[in-house]
C-alpha positions in Angstrom: 125.9 -131.4 175.1 126.3 -130.4 178.8 129.4 -131.9 180.4 130.4 -131.2 184.0 133.4 -132.0 186.2 133.2 -135.5 187.6 131.1 -137.0 184.7 132.1 -140.3 183.0 132.9 -139.8 179.3 134.2 -141.9 176.4 136.7 -140.6 173.8 135.2 -141.0 170.2 138.1 -139.7 168.1 141.9 -139.7 168.2 144.8 -141.8 169.5 142.8 -142.6 172.7 139.6 -143.7 170.9 137.5 -146.0 173.0 139.0 -145.1 176.4 136.8 -143.9 179.2 137.5 -141.7 182.2 136.3 -139.0 184.5 136.4 -135.3 183.7 139.0 -133.6 185.9 138.9 -130.0 184.5 136.9 -128.0 181.9 137.8 -124.9 180.0 134.5 -123.5 178.7 136.1 -120.6 176.8 138.0 -122.9 174.5 135.6 -125.9 174.7 138.3 -128.2 176.2 138.3 -130.8 178.9 140.9 -132.9 180.8 140.0 -136.6 181.3 141.7 -138.8 183.9 144.3 -141.1 182.4 143.5 -140.1 178.8 145.6 -138.1 176.3 148.8 -138.4 178.4 151.7 -136.2 177.4 155.3 -136.2 178.6 156.6 -133.0 180.2 160.3 -132.2 180.9 160.7 -130.4 184.2 163.8 -128.6 185.4 165.1 -129.4 188.9 164.4 -126.7 191.5 165.3 -126.3 195.2 161.8 -127.7 196.2 161.4 -130.6 193.8 163.4 -133.0 191.7 163.3 -132.6 187.9 162.8 -135.2 185.2 160.2 -136.4 182.8 156.6 -136.5 184.1 153.4 -137.7 182.4 150.2 -135.7 182.8 146.9 -135.3 181.1 146.3 -132.8 178.3 143.1 -131.2 177.1 140.7 -132.8 174.6 138.0 -130.9 172.6 134.5 -131.4 174.0 133.2 -132.5 170.5 135.4 -135.6 170.8 133.8 -136.8 174.0 130.6 -138.8 174.6 128.6 -138.7 177.8 128.2 -142.2 179.4 125.9 -141.3 182.3 122.2 -141.8 181.8 119.6 -139.2 182.8 117.3 -140.2 185.7 114.1 -139.9 183.6 115.4 -141.7 180.5 115.1 -145.3 181.7 113.0 -147.5 179.5 
């Protein structure tokens, strides 16, 4: 299955099963992708001179085999 950045996908397996979102980032070497607002994890950040610390939420990677493409191909309309 060919997935690209910006495509709409649906999560088939895991804690976020059934959620949909847009691919933000892909790691082709490890077969992983980040999907917007899916598989959120909490990260503890130390305060620095530039920014304030605290607990932030961000997306984590999901394996490509757990994603399903929602976009139709142009020639497949029946």
